[in-house]
VOGU-393895 format. One record per residue (C-alpha): residue number from 1; x, y, z; residue in three letters. Coordinates in Angstrom, 2 decimals. Each point is the difference from the previous one (the first is absolute). Layout:
REM VOGU-393895
NUM; X; Y; Z; ala
...
***
This chain:
REM VOGU-393895
1; 65.91; 6.70; -9.59; met
2; -3.29; -0.18; -2.19; leu
3; 1.86; -2.11; -2.12; lys
4; 1.43; -2.64; 2.49; lys
5; -4.06; -0.36; 1.06; met
6; -1.24; -0.41; -3.03; ile
7; 2.43; -3.02; -0.55; gly
8; -0.35; -1.42; 3.18; glu
9; -3.66; -0.23; -0.90; ser
10; 0.47; -1.61; -3.15; ala
11; 1.69; -3.04; 1.70; phe
12; -2.74; 0.22; 2.26; lys
13; -2.72; -0.18; -2.09; leu
14; 1.61; -2.32; -2.37; ala
15; 0.34; -2.23; 3.15; gly
16; 4.10; 0.03; -0.56; trp
17; 2.37; 0.53; 2.76; asp
18; 3.74; 1.31; -1.01; tyr
19; 3.40; 0.07; 1.51; his
20; 2.97; 1.88; -1.07; val
21; 3.55; 0.72; 2.10; glu
22; 0.32; 3.39; -0.19; pro
23; 3.87; -0.32; -0.28; asn
24; 0.46; -1.87; -3.37; leu
25; -1.42; 2.92; -1.99; leu
26; 2.35; 2.65; -1.36; glu
27; -0.08; 3.30; -2.56; asp
28; 0.43; -1.75; -2.65; lys
29; -0.78; -3.60; -0.93; gln
30; -1.52; -2.24; -2.65; val
31; -3.15; -1.65; 1.91; ile
32; -1.11; -3.23; -1.37; val
33; -3.16; -1.88; 0.47; gly
34; -1.25; -3.91; 0.11; phe
35; -2.30; -1.30; 0.41; glu
36; -1.93; 2.23; -3.00; his
37; -3.62; -1.70; -0.25; thr
38; -2.46; 2.32; -0.43; ser
39; -0.59; 3.88; -0.40; met
40; -0.57; -0.11; 4.71; met
41; 3.77; -0.52; -0.51; asp
42; 0.57; 3.23; -1.31; ala
43; -3.03; 1.77; 1.73; ile
44; 1.60; -1.29; 3.18; leu
45; 3.69; 0.79; -1.21; ser
46; -0.73; 3.67; -0.82; leu
47; -2.20; 0.02; 3.99; ala
48; 3.67; -0.64; 1.34; leu
49; 1.56; 2.32; -2.00; phe
50; -2.54; 2.55; 1.40; gln
51; 0.81; -1.33; 3.83; ile
52; 3.60; 0.35; -0.23; leu
53; -0.18; 3.30; -1.77; asp
54; 2.07; -1.10; -3.10; met
55; -0.19; 1.59; -3.43; lys
56; 0.18; -2.67; -2.40; ile
57; 0.82; -0.41; -3.96; his
58; -0.85; -3.05; -2.07; thr
59; 0.60; -1.38; -3.67; leu
60; -3.43; -0.06; -1.85; ile
61; -0.58; -0.24; -3.53; lys
62; -0.01; 3.11; -1.83; lys
63; -3.85; -0.77; -1.72; glu
64; -1.56; 0.30; 3.44; leu
65; 1.03; 3.71; 0.35; phe
66; -2.67; 1.52; -2.69; lys
67; -3.21; 1.81; 1.46; gly
68; -1.17; 0.06; 3.16; pro
69; 2.37; -3.16; 1.31; met
70; 3.15; 2.72; -0.73; lys
71; -0.74; 1.90; 3.40; pro
72; -0.68; -2.89; 1.90; ile
73; 3.11; -2.09; -1.07; leu
74; 2.23; 3.36; 0.17; asp
75; -1.36; 0.65; 3.82; ala
76; 0.56; -3.83; 0.89; ile
77; 3.75; 0.83; -1.80; gly
78; -0.30; -1.85; -2.55; gly
79; 2.70; -0.02; -2.72; ile
80; -1.09; -0.34; -3.61; ala
81; 2.13; -2.27; -1.82; val
82; -0.22; -1.37; -3.96; asp
83; 0.60; -3.91; 0.58; arg
84; 0.28; -0.17; -3.85; lys
85; 2.77; 2.39; -0.26; ala
86; 3.67; -1.35; 0.68; asn
87; -0.09; 1.94; 3.20; thr
88; 2.91; -0.02; 2.08; asp
89; -2.20; -0.38; 3.54; ile
90; 3.10; -0.58; 1.99; val
91; 1.73; 3.14; -0.98; ser
92; -3.20; 1.92; 0.23; leu
93; -0.96; -0.80; 3.46; met
94; 3.52; 0.04; 0.93; val
95; -0.20; 3.74; -0.85; glu
96; -3.04; 0.61; 1.94; tyr
97; 1.94; -1.57; 2.80; phe
98; 2.78; 2.25; -0.60; gln
99; -2.32; 3.62; -0.20; lys
100; -2.02; -0.55; 3.15; asn
101; 1.19; -0.23; 3.50; glu
102; -2.98; -2.48; 1.16; lys
103; -1.17; -2.33; -3.07; phe
104; -2.19; -3.21; 0.83; asn
105; -0.74; -1.84; -2.80; leu
106; -2.73; -2.96; 0.64; val
107; 0.54; -3.35; -2.95; ile
108; -2.58; -2.40; 0.19; ala
109; 2.12; -2.27; -2.40; pro
110; -1.46; -2.02; -2.83; glu
111; -0.85; -3.68; 1.05; ala
112; -1.14; 1.08; 3.17; thr
113; -3.37; -1.63; -1.06; arg
114; -1.89; -3.09; -1.14; ala
115; -3.36; -1.48; -0.29; lys
116; -0.54; -2.91; 1.81; thr
117; 1.38; -2.86; -1.19; gly
118; 2.07; 1.75; -2.24; glu
119; 4.09; -0.37; 0.41; thr
120; 1.93; 2.86; 1.28; arg
121; 2.59; 1.55; -2.09; arg
122; 3.57; 1.43; 1.41; pro
123; -0.83; 3.33; 1.15; ile
124; 1.58; 2.67; -2.42; arg
125; 3.31; 1.73; 1.82; thr
126; 0.10; 3.62; -1.57; gly
127; -0.30; 1.20; 3.55; phe
128; 2.97; -1.97; 0.98; trp
129; 2.11; 1.59; -2.89; his
130; -1.69; 4.02; 1.06; ile
131; 1.30; -0.43; 3.53; ala
132; 3.46; -1.44; -1.03; lys
133; 0.51; 2.89; -2.42; ala
134; -1.64; 2.95; 2.30; ala
135; 1.79; -1.41; 2.97; asn
136; -2.89; -0.36; 2.45; val
137; -1.67; -2.27; 1.85; pro
138; -3.19; -2.56; -0.89; ile
139; -2.59; 0.12; 2.36; ile
140; -2.15; -3.38; 0.27; leu
141; -3.63; 1.14; 0.31; met
142; -2.78; -3.03; 0.10; tyr
143; -3.79; -0.16; -0.20; ala
144; -0.91; -3.73; 0.73; asn
145; -3.63; -0.47; -0.47; ser
146; -0.64; -3.37; 1.70; lys
147; 1.28; 1.53; 2.95; thr
148; -1.57; 3.48; -0.88; lys
149; 3.26; 1.71; 1.32; gln
150; 2.18; 2.15; -1.52; gly
151; 3.37; 2.13; 0.46; gly
152; 3.76; 0.58; -0.34; ile
153; 1.70; -3.24; 1.34; leu
154; 3.90; 0.79; -1.29; gly
155; 2.80; 1.49; -1.91; lys
156; 2.52; -0.54; -1.99; ile
157; 2.77; 1.63; -1.03; tyr
158; 0.76; -1.20; -3.82; pro
159; 3.50; -1.65; -0.60; thr
160; 0.05; -2.98; -2.25; glu
161; -3.11; -1.11; -1.49; ile
162; -0.62; -3.78; 0.79; asn
163; 0.86; 0.75; 3.36; his
164; -1.96; 2.87; 0.23; asp
165; -2.96; -1.81; -1.34; leu
166; -0.05; -3.45; 1.80; ala
167; 0.40; 2.44; 3.00; leu
168; -3.36; 1.64; -1.13; leu
169; -1.46; -3.45; -0.43; lys
170; 0.90; -1.28; 3.50; gln
171; -1.04; 3.34; 1.72; met
172; -3.53; -0.53; -1.35; tyr
173; -0.20; -3.61; 0.90; lys
174; 0.99; 0.41; 3.56; glu
175; -1.43; 2.86; 0.66; lys
176; -3.46; -0.28; -1.69; val
177; -0.42; -2.90; -1.62; gly
178; 0.13; 0.92; -3.46; leu
179; 1.94; -2.08; -2.72; asp
180; 1.43; 2.48; -2.41; ile
181; 1.11; -1.51; -3.38; val
182; 3.68; 1.48; -0.51; ile
183; 1.80; -0.78; -3.64; pro
184; 2.36; -2.74; -0.82; glu
185; 3.94; 1.17; 0.52; ser
186; 0.43; 3.67; -1.40; leu
187; 3.32; 0.13; -0.97; asn
***
């Protein structure tokens, strides 16, 4: 109850509203978030997970797991990743999903931010490959800084990457007015 109150207070203090369809969430899922424009998005995402009483995990570069940051990153479910090593992140994440009764992997795909006037690059698709290999749904989370609204807007069960990315783009556009740039055909 205290976690929920703290999470709701964070939204109230920031002047944001949130919306979640509770039937969208499962015990195991990859949660992706768009649009990632500032650290406030991360703070409000953590607040939303507190409201929903969800234990989350996220991939964080291993260099940050030093000194006073290590216990904080461990506490928020950080999983250290060596970006320079030739590590099969998809297989590693599949193991996490298989070992845990409940597992929520949160990813803000690269290329979700762009400076004003800068052209956005297509999003990275690692989240899709992880969800497909782990046989879990992709939960679509959003943070719209223009409207100061955030939450969870939908769910996709991975089938075929081009279809699923087009659906993701359409859902974000229709439901919250965000234009996600997806890669050209990935066959």
